C-alpha positions in Angstrom: 138.2 22.1 253.0 135.5 19.7 252.0 136.6 16.3 250.8 140.3 17.5 250.7 139.5 19.9 247.8 142.4 22.2 247.0 141.1 25.8 246.5 143.3 28.0 244.3 143.5 31.7 243.9 145.4 34.1 241.8 145.8 37.9 241.3 147.9 40.0 239.0 148.7 40.0 235.4 149.0 37.1 232.9 150.2 37.3 229.3 147.0 35.7 228.1 144.9 38.6 229.4 144.7 42.3 228.6 144.5 43.5 232.2 144.4 42.4 235.8 143.0 39.0 236.6 141.6 37.6 239.8 140.2 34.2 240.7 139.2 32.7 244.0 139.5 35.9 246.1 136.9 38.1 247.7 136.9 41.8 246.9 138.5 42.9 250.2 141.5 40.5 249.9 142.0 41.3 246.2 142.0 45.0 247.0 144.5 44.5 249.8 146.8 42.6 247.5 146.4 45.3 244.8 147.4 48.1 247.2 150.3 46.1 248.6 151.7 45.0 245.3 151.2 48.4 243.7 153.2 50.0 246.5 155.9 47.3 246.2 156.2 47.9 242.4 156.4 51.7 243.0 159.1 51.2 245.6 161.1 48.9 243.4 160.8 51.2 240.4 162.1 54.1 242.5 165.1 52.1 243.7 166.1 50.4 240.4 165.1 53.2 238.0 166.7 52.4 234.6 167.6 48.8 235.6 164.1 48.0 236.7 163.0 46.5 233.4 165.8 43.9 232.9 165.9 43.1 236.6 162.1 42.5 236.6 162.4 40.1 233.6 165.2 38.1 235.4 163.7 38.2 238.9 163.5 35.0 240.9 160.2 33.7 242.3 159.1 34.2 245.9 157.5 31.2 247.7 155.1 31.9 250.5 153.0 30.2 253.1 150.1 31.9 255.0 147.8 31.0 257.8 144.2 32.3 257.6 143.6 32.5 261.4 141.1 29.7 261.4 143.6 26.9 261.1 143.7 26.9 257.3 146.9 27.4 255.3 147.8 28.4 251.8 151.0 28.0 249.9 152.0 29.8 246.7 154.3 32.0 244.7 154.8 35.6 243.7 156.5 36.0 240.3 157.2 38.7 237.8 154.6 38.8 235.0 152.9 41.1 232.5 149.7 41.4 230.6 149.2 40.8 226.9 150.5 44.2 225.9 153.5 44.1 228.2 152.4 46.1 231.3 154.3 44.7 234.2 152.7 43.6 237.4 153.4 40.5 239.5 151.3 37.4 239.6 150.4 35.8 242.9 149.2 32.2 242.7 148.3 29.9 245.6 146.4 26.9 246.8 144.8 26.0 250.1 146.4 23.5 252.4 145.6 21.7 255.7 148.9 22.7 257.4 152.2 24.5 257.0 154.1 21.6 255.6 151.5 20.9 252.9 151.4 24.6 252.1 155.2 24.5 251.4 154.7 21.5 249.1 151.9 23.2 247.3 154.0 26.4 246.9 156.6 24.3 245.1 153.8 22.7 243.0 152.5 26.2 242.2 155.8 27.1 240.7 155.7 24.1 238.4 152.1 24.8 237.3 152.6 28.5 236.7 155.8 27.8 234.7 153.8 25.4 232.5 151.0 27.9 232.2 153.3 30.7 231.1 155.0 28.4 228.6 151.7 27.2 227.1 149.9 30.6 227.2 147.2 29.6 229.7 144.5 32.0 230.8 143.5 32.5 234.4 140.7 29.9 234.2 143.1 27.2 232.9 145.6 28.1 235.6 143.2 27.6 238.5 141.6 24.4 237.0 144.8 22.6 235.9 146.0 19.7 238.1 148.3 20.8 240.9 150.8 18.3 242.4 152.8 19.0 245.6 156.5 19.1 245.0 159.5 19.2 247.4 161.1 22.4 248.5 164.1 22.8 250.9 162.3 25.2 253.2 160.6 24.5 256.5 158.9 27.7 257.9 156.9 27.6 261.1 154.4 30.3 260.3 153.4 32.8 257.7 156.5 33.7 255.7 158.1 34.4 252.3 161.3 33.0 250.9 163.5 33.2 247.9 164.6 29.5 247.9 167.7 28.2 246.3 168.9 24.5 246.0 170.1 24.5 249.6 167.2 26.3 251.1 166.1 29.9 251.7 168.5 32.6 250.5 166.2 35.4 251.8 163.3 35.0 254.2 160.6 37.5 255.4 158.0 36.9 258.0 154.3 38.0 257.8 151.5 38.2 255.2 152.5 41.3 253.1 156.1 42.1 253.9 157.7 45.4 252.7 160.4 45.1 250.1 159.6 41.8 248.4 159.7 43.2 244.8 162.8 45.3 245.5 164.6 42.3 247.0 163.6 39.9 244.1 165.0 42.5 241.7 168.2 42.8 243.8 168.6 39.0 243.4 168.0 39.1 239.6 170.9 37.6 237.7 
């Protein structure tokens, strides 16, 4: 990362847009995320059927950290979202980090930033350009992983880059 710059990326649906949005990702990564999240949504819809809609709206947010294989890290969130006309699809939003601990802090910061962006109706460009501040999170993974984090730490944790069952599990945890 030149001069400590924090690079951000996002993919999915935002209420300020009429369709999918993507920023900061090359085509192959975006396509991989699209295939994975589409399959996850289909799996969750099959499991939750008539309860899918309300569970999706109440679903908690996944935090994640990922290592790129070249020593770079990213931290971010996966949350329930929809486009301007209400078509549901999750949003993934993340930022680059120099190490795993910084990725965790940025993941927490991503949650704050996305919450503000949703509340204020930001578009994708606003989201990736807004100031991002690290926050604390009671989670200390050692490698690429995903967690639904409560006040006392992870409630559920998965290992890997694109784990199976993340949407289904976040709907299970919906209040």
